[in-house]
N, C-alpha and C positions, 0 to 999 in steps of 0.2 A: 585427771582421768584416773583401794588397794586390796587385791584379793587377799585373804588370809593365807592362802597357799604360798604366795610368793612375796610376803611382806619383807622378808629379810633381804630380798634381792632387788626390789623395785627402786630402791634409792640409786641403784647403778645404772637403771634404764634412763637413757637421755630422753625426757619426755617430749622435748621439743622436736628431736630426731624422730621419735615414735609417730607423733602427730603429723610430721612431713610425710613420712613413708606412708602412712595410712591414707591420708589425702591424695597423695600421688598415684597409689595403686587404685583407689576407688575412683579417681577422676579417669584413669584408663577404663575401668570397668564400665563407667557411664559413656564414654566417647568411642572406645574401640573394643566392644565385648567380644569381638571375634579373635582378639589377641591371646596369647598363651599366658595362663595364670597357674598358681598353686592348686586351685580349686576349679571345679567344674561349674558352668553357668548355663543358663537358658531354659528353654522349654522342656527339652527331654529330661533335664534334672528335676524341674518342677513336678512333672508328672510322674517320675519316679519316686518322688518323696511323698506323693499322695494328693497333690493339688488337683481339683476337679478340672478336666479338660473343657468342659463346657462354660465354666466360669472363666477360665483363661481365655476362651473365645471372645468374651464380652469386654476385654480391656485391651489397650494398645499393645501390639506385638512388640514393640521397641522397648517397653518395660519389662516384658518377660526375657528379651535377648539379654538384657543387663541384670537379670536375677542372679544373685550370688548367695542365696540363703543356704541354710545347712539343714532344715528339717520343715516339717509341716505341722502347724498347731492351730490353724483356723477352726478345726472341728472342735478343739478344747475351748477356744475362746467364745464359740457359740454367740457371735455377735447378732443382736437383735435390731429391728427397725427402730430408728429414732435414737440409738445410743451415741455417745460421744467416745471416739476411739483415738488413742495416741500411740503412734508408731515410733519407736526410739530407734534411730539409725535407719530412716525410711528408704535411703538408696534412690533408685531410679523409679520406686514407686509402686512395684507390683503389689506387694501385700497391702499398701494403703489403699490402692485402687479396688482390690478385692474386698477390703474391709467396707469401702464406700458403697459396693453393691449391696452388701448385707444390711448396712445401716439405712439405706435408702436416703432421698433427699431430705427426710426429716431429721436425719442424723448428721454427725459432723466428724470428719477424720482429720487429725492433725499429725503431720510428719514433722520430725526434727532431725536434721543431718548437719554435720560440720562441713561436709564437701560441696562447695558452690556448684560444680558441674552435675552432680547428682540432683541437687535441688531444682536447679534449672531445667534439667531433662525432665523430671517428674512433674513440675509445674506446667511444663509446655505440653506434655502428654496429656495430663488432665484437662487442661484448656481445649485442646484440639478434640478430645473425646466428649466434651460438654458435660464432664463431672465437675459440679460447681461446689459441692460440699465436702471438698478435700482441699487442704491447705498445707504447704510445705514451708517450714521456718528454719532459719539459721540458728544453730545452737549446738550444745553438747549434751549427750545423754546423762551426764552427771548433774546438769543444771537445766532442765527443760523449762522454758519460759512461760509456764502456765500456772493458774491459781491452784491452791489447795482444794482437794476433793472436787475436781472439775471434770473428771473423765469416769467412763463406766469400765473401760477396758484398755489395759496397756499392752502392746505387742511389741515384739522384736524378733529378728532372724538373723543369728550369726553375727551379732554386733557387740554384745556385752563382753565377749572374750577379748575385744580390743581395748576395753577400758583398764586403766591401771587402778581405778578405784571402784571396784564392783559393789562394795557395801553401800557406797554413796548412791549408786545408779538404783539399787533396790529400795534405798530408802527414800528416794525421790519418787519412785513408782508408788510406793506406799502413800506418800504424801499426796500425790496427785489423784489417786483413786478414791472414789466414793466408798463409804462403808457397804461391804458385800461385792465390791468391785473385783475384776479378774485380771491377773497378770498371766499372759499366755505367751510363751516364746519357744525358740529353737536356739541352741548354742552349742558350742564346742566346749568339752570338759575332758578331764584325764582320770584315769584310775589311779595313777601314781603321780606324785609331786614332780614337776620338770625340774631338771638341774639348771644352774645358773648359765651355762653355755647356751641353753635355749630361752630361758626366761628372760635373759638380758639382751638378747638379739632383736633389735628393732625390726629387722627385715622379717623374721619369723612370726613377731607380733602381728606385723601387718598381713601376713599369710594366714592369719586365725589360728596359730599354734602356740606362739610363745607367750600369749598372754592367758592361755586356758588355765582354769582353776581345776584343783583336784575336786571331784565331785562332792565329796562329803562337805568341803569347805564352801563350795557353791551354794548347796542347799542350806547350809547353816547361815549363810549371808542373808538368804531370802527370808528365812524364819526369824533371824534377828531384827529385820525390818518390820515384823508384824504381819507377816503374810504366811498363811497356812498352805503347804504343798498338798495338793489333792491328787494330781496325776503326775508320774515321772516315767518316761519311755525313751527308749534308745532307738536310733535310726541307722541300722547296719547298712541300708542301702545307700547311705552317703559315703562318698569316698574322695580322698585327696588324689591329685593327678600325678605329682612330681615324686620321684624316687625318695628325696629327702623327707618329704611330708608323709609318705607311706611309712617310711622307717620310724618316724616319731609315732606313728599311730600304733605300730607293732611294739615299740620298746616301752612306751609309757601309757598305752591304752588311751591314746587320743581319740575321742569319738564325739558323734552327734547326739544330742539328746533334745526332747521337748517337754514341756511341763506346763501345768495349770497350777496357780497358786491364787488364793482368795484372802481379801482383807477383811478382818472381822469387823 
């Protein structure tokens, strides 16, 4: 799962511990969305971030209950009927299911997530809703198990910050996109580089803070992968819930952004 912003400290992060913490937290997100987390979840968050209430009404409520995204980007993705969409870190499936509405049955939506409980929930909800053109696959966002130039759009919401190898994630997105394909995402970045006390803390990584890249490094990693950034915007309406998380936002400028990048 290395951001250029934290390359000097990532060797000190126990990656096995990081993966275990992330899986544990997002298993709880899937199974007990009513529990307390560092971050907000659910329909109220989705609507405040800009999701269309009418579209949300068309997908299973349980997928929205476990929504833990950090921004809205589907307007940037501009998904068209018949397209193939890949959702990196698909979670309980809210964005994937909304993408499936946009592609229609002539399209295809592929979700990839390393947390079994999330995949199982998303697959069950899609099946119960009769949405047959969406699939949820086991895997890591650094190595999606799909062929070169096989998708029209790559989406991701609040997940890439959890990876300790962000350049590889963006390189894989570029590999999978067809020429002219779009990367549309929301994520957490920082205005200032994080100190080692934060970037080496697996718990804070799992809470979407410790792994956040400095925004210039984040943009540079996308461009180095061969993707041109067309839109970059902030989401001040997103907020963390705990005092420690809010303190990090104030001290290092931890914030939510969304962007659109195009493959040449």
